[in-house]
N, C-alpha and C positions, 0 to 999 in steps of 0.2 A: 233833814231828810235828803236833800240834794247832796249834802256833804257825805252822808252815809252811802248813798247810791254811787257816787263817784269813787268812794273808797272801795266799795264792792267790785266795781268795774276794774279798778286798778289791781285789786287782789286776784280776780279771775283771768285777766288778759294773758299772763304768762302760761297758765294751765291750758287755756284754749289754744294758744299758739302751738304748744308742744303736742297737744292731741291732734291738731290739724296736720302738723308736719308728719307725725307717725302714720296717720291715715293716708296721706299723699304718698309716702314712701312705700307703704304696703301696696297701694294701687299700682305703682310702677313695677314693684319687685315680682309680684305674682305672675303677671303675664310674661315678663321677661324670662323667668326661670321655668315657665310651663307648669307651675304647681297649682294644685287645688287644695281643698280642705283635707286635713288630717294626713298631710304628706303624700297625697295621691296625685298622679298625673291627670290631666284633663280627660284622657281616654280611659282612665280607670286602672292603668298599669301601676304597680307599686313603684315607689321612688327608689332607684338603685342606691346602694350604699356608696359613700364617697370613696373612690379608689385612693389607696395610699400614694403619696408622691413618689415618682420613679425618676431615675436619671434619664435624661434625653438619650435616645439611641444614637450610637456613633454613626456619623455620616458615612455612607458608602462611597468608596473611591470612585470617581468618575471613570466610566469605561473609556479606554484609549480609542480615539477615532480610528477607523480602518483606513488603510492606505489602498486606494483603488488604482488599478492599471487596466487599460483596455487595449487589446490588439484588434484593430479595426480593418475590415474590408478584405481580408484574405480569403482564400479558398481553404476552409477548415476541414482537415481530416480528423475525425473524432477518435480514430484508433480502434473503433468497433466494426469498421467496414463501411461506415457512412461518411459522406462528405457534404458540407454546406458551403455553397458559393457565396462570396461576399458577406460573410458572417462576422460576428464579434465574439471575442473571448474576453469576458470580464473577470478580473482577478481582484479578490479582497484579501489583503495581506499575503498569506502564503497559500491560499486555497482558491480554487476556481469557483466563482460566484454564479456564473451563468454563461451559456453559449447559445447564440441564436441571432436572429435578425431584429432590428429596431429596438435594441435594448436601451433603456434609459440609463445614462451614465451619471453617477452621483457627482455633485459639485467637487471640483478639485481633482478629478480623475486624470491620471497621466495617460495620454493617448499615444500608442505606437501604430503608425500607419503601415499596414501590410497589404495595401492594394497592389495587385499584380503578382503577389507572392503566395506561397502555400504555408499553412500553419498546421503543425502536427504535434502529437504527444512526443516527449523525449524518448529516445530509443533506450530500451531495457535489454541489457546483455546478460544471459543466464550464466555465463562464465567470463571472468575477467581477472586481470592482474595488473599491478602497478596503479596508475591513475590516483595516487595519493592514498591508497588503501593501506591499512596496517596489516600486520601478519598474525594478530591474535587478539583474543578478548581481554578486557573490554576494548573494542575497536575505537571507541571515541578517544582513548588515550594514545593511540598509535597512528591515527590518520594524519596525513600532511595536506592541509587545505591549500597550500601554495605550490604543490607539485606542478611543474610545467606540463606534465602529461595530461593534467586535467583540462587545460585549454585545448590541447591537441584532440582529446576525446570529445569535448564539446563542439569543436569544429566539425567533427564527423557525426554529431547528433546524439552521442551517448550522454545520458543524464543519470543513469543508474546501472549498477551491475552487482553480481554476487562475487564476493571475495572470500577466499578461505577454502576449507575442505568439506567434503561430504562423504566420508568413508566410515565404514563400520565392519567389524569382524564378528559375524554371527548375530549381532544386534545393531540397530541403527546407531550411527555415530557421526562425528564431525564437529567442526567449529567454524562458523562463517557469519557473514553479515551482508545485508544489502546496503551498498554504499551509494550515496548520491554525490554528484559532482558539484557540490555547493562551494564553489571556489571562495576561499577566504573565510569560511564559516565552519568551524570545527563541529559545533553542535548539530548543524544542519546536514552533515555528511553521513551520519549513520541513521538509516531509516529504521532498521530492526535487525537484531541478532538472532541467529539460529532459527531462521524460518525454514531451513532445509536440513534434513539428515539423510544419510545414505548408507547403503550396504549392497552386498552382492546378492543377486537373485539366485544364482547357481550355487547350491550348497550340497554338502554331503548329507546322507540320511541322518547321521547323528546330529549335524548342525540343524537340519530341518526339524528334528524332534525337539531339540532344545528351544528353538525359536517358537514352535507351536506351544510348548509348555509355558514359555514366558508370556506369550500373548494371552493364554488362558488365565494366568495369574494376574496379569494387568487388568483384564476384564473383571475378574473377581474383586480386585482392589477398587476399581472405579465404582462397582456396584455397592461395595461396602461403604465407600465415601458417601454415596447417595443416601444410604440407609442410616448412616451414623447419627444425624441429628435426632431422629426418632428414638434410636436406642439410647442416646445420651439423656433424652428427656425421661425415658422410662427407668434408666439406671445411671445415676450420676457417676458411678464408678467405672462405667464403660470406657475402654481404652480406644483411642483414635486409631484407625487402620493405618498400617505402614506400607509404603509402596515396595514392590519387589526390588531387590538390590540390583543396581546397574541397569534398570529399565527406564530411566528418566526420559530418554529420547524416544523410546517406543511409546511411552505414555503420552508424550507431546503429539505424536502422530495420531493415536487413537482419540485424543481430545480435539483434534483438528487444529492444533497450534503449530504444526510443522508439516511440510510436504516430505514424503518419503521418496527419495531418488534411488532407483535400482539399476545397477549395472547388470546387463544381461549376457555379456560375453567375457566376463573376467576383467572388465575395464572399469577403472574408478577415477574419480577426480583427485588431482594432486594439489596440495595447498600452494604450490609454487608455480602453478600454471600448466603443468603437463598432464598427460594421461598415462596411466600405467596399465599395460595389457599383460595379463597372466596367461600362460599356456600358449599353445600354437594358435595363430590366427586361422579362422575358418571362414568359408564363404557363405555360411548361414548361421544365424543365431535364433532361429524360430523356437528351438527348444528352450533357450534361455528366456525368451519373451513369454512363453507359456508358463514357465515357472514363476515369472514375475506376476502374471495374471492370477496364478493360484494364490500368491501372497496377497494381492489386492482383494480377492474374494474372502480370504481368511480374515483380513482386517476390516472388511466391509466398507472400504473406501478406495478411491482411485490412487494410483501411484504415478511416478514420473519415470519414464524409461530414458536412460542416458545413452544417447547416440546409438540406438539399435540399428543394425544394418538391414535386417529383413522385415522391419515393421510394415513395409509396403505389401507384404504377402498376407498379413493377418490384421488389417485395419479394423474390421468389424469386431474381432475378438478383443482388441484393445478398447474400442469404444464401449463395448458392453460392460466393462468394469468402471467406466468413468475415468479412465487413466489418460495421461498426457505424454507427449514425446518432445524431446529436443534433439536435433540432429544437425549435421552439416551437409547441405546440398552439394558442397564441393568435394565431399569425400568420394573417392573412387576405389571400390574394392572389386576386383575381377570375379566374374562368375566361374563356377566350376564347369569346365568344358563338357563334362558328361551330363550336366544338368543346368544348362544356362537359363532356363525359364524360372527357376525357383531358388537361385543362389545369387550372391553378389549384391552390390548396391544398385539403386535405381534413382535417377534424377527426378522421377515423378513421385517419389515417396511422400513429399509434403502435400502434393495435390491429392493423392489417394487417401491419406490420413484425414485431411481436412474435409474431403467429401463424405467420409464416414462419421464426421462429427468429433474427431479427436483434435483438441487444441495442440498446436505445434509451434515451437519456437526454434529459431535457427542460431547457430554459432559457427565459428570458423573451424577448419580442420586442424589436425595436429601437423605442425611443420617439422622440418629436420632440426630446427633449433628449439623445439617445444612449442609454446604458444597455443595450448589447447583452448584457452579463452582469449577474448579480445585483449590485445596488448601490443607491445612493440616488437614481438617476435612473429612467428607464424609463417605459413607457406608463402605469403606475398611479401615477407620482410617486415611489414608493419600493418597487421590487421587492425590496429587501432585507428587507422585512417579509413577503413573500408567496411564497417559492419553492415552497411546496406547491401553489399555485394552478395552476401549469403541469401538474403531475401530475394534479390534479383535472380539468383540462380534457381530459387524455388519457382519463380515466375517462368523461367525458361523451361522448367519441368511441368508446367501446366497449371500452376496455382494462380488464382485470380489476383490481380494486382493489389486490390484493397485488402484481401485476406492475407496477402503476403506482408503487408504493413503490420498486421496483427502479430506476425511472428517476431516482430521487434518491439511491440507495444503491449497490448492487452494480454495476449496469450503468454508472452514471456513473463509478464507480471504474475499471472496465475500460477505458472510453474514455480515461481519464487514464493508464492503464498502471500503476495502483497498487492493483489489486484484491487483491494478496497482503497488503497492509497495512490497508486500510480498506474500508468498504462493506457489511460484514455482521458480525453478532455470532457469531463462530466462534473457537474456541480458537486462540491464537497471534496473533490480529490485534490491532491497536491498540485500546485501550479508549476509543473515541469513542462515547458512549452518550447517548441522550435519554430522559428520563422525561416523559411527556406526560399531559395531563388526559384525553385520549380518542384516537380514531382519528387517526393521524398526518396524514391528508390532509383531515380535516374542517375547515371554515372557522372553526369556533368553538374549535378546540383550541389551547391554549397549552402551551409547554414549561415545566415546573415546575423541572426540574433538567437541567443538561448537564455531561457529563464529557468532557474531552479528554485523551488520554494518561493516563487513569486518575485524573485530578484533577478535582474539582468546580470548574468555572470559571464557572458561572452558577446562581443560585437566584432564581427569580421573586420569592419572598417577601422577598428582601433588596434588590431592585433598585427604586429610586424610580420609574422610568418605567413599571414593569409590575406592581408588587405590588398596586395598587388594582384591577386588572382581574380580577374574579372571575366565575365562571360558576355 
């Protein structure tokens, strides 16, 4: 019996051990996987099907760390008419990150000490020539980022200007680009092409009729483009609307992609820096201004008046259309002796326009050697050295000093259609910044440091032409 029992124990032991192991395994497995009976989760939710195996997603490239620069302690002119004393301008790569007091600087920030100095947006010139700019589109293929004139312009505070033409016969035309003085950086020099188109406001009746007809066709085309997706959905054979022939520039104006510059006295911008005056010069161009305002009303948007002589007589009419003006406060056009109160130029034009709410930019006058825009010609020999003088002349005519700075910064950028990128020291805008010895419009002030696209591109102390000039 004992032998039989021992034999039975020996026979049963392996089966008992196997059963015990399976029970133990189940006890650990079920809680670990969160399973209950019949494939249910403990909370009653059905067990999801096993997902097929997938390749691991590709690792995202690590974001390149930003390079921070801080201009600290200067009196910061924002370009909007405001000033912050002892403030900081924080730059991340090529954009302005923040402007203010008590900013927290990220680790590794390069600090530029501006205590005792002034900080300003770079000057924007509505007309210019030279300074490394090319003479045709695509401008990125023709600019010269090592032109010595770039350094000369940076020394005077210029960081951007319009190069090219803004002419049109009967319809807006021109080829131009906003050029940035990003010394040594080809790609950084061209901000945007064709932000400006131009034409004469003074037209014959036949020209005006053709223009009005083209505006009507452009509006019909834009409306058809808006309605096309619905028509295409209803009729797959529907044909896409085609723009009026030769109206690409006008369409850009109507869509808000370009600013329309109007010559009101038969004067237009020359691609090589001069101005062309048609017909006999007169001592009043009020009639031309009013024709320009009629075009603005027809388009339903403001226009830009190119150097109007008599804008000071009708500032409210210009403001009512949302239009803007650029002029030269140094221009002197004699009044008609028989009507001195309503003819000729007026040094107070900038102040009167600004008071009415009209954005104003300034530029240099036409000299005997050309030089309609900032360059190495002009009435003073080299207006490239003195862009701030025109703003100072506007102050002489009664314009507030801080508003006068806008004529070279934010308002100039608006007239070029690029105010979202340049013209003021605001978060998100391009980091085009000047550090100056004193007030930006003072005749004795020099630029000590200039940054374009967040990079230091000019330092007075390192430039042979300027480092010996100390105040």
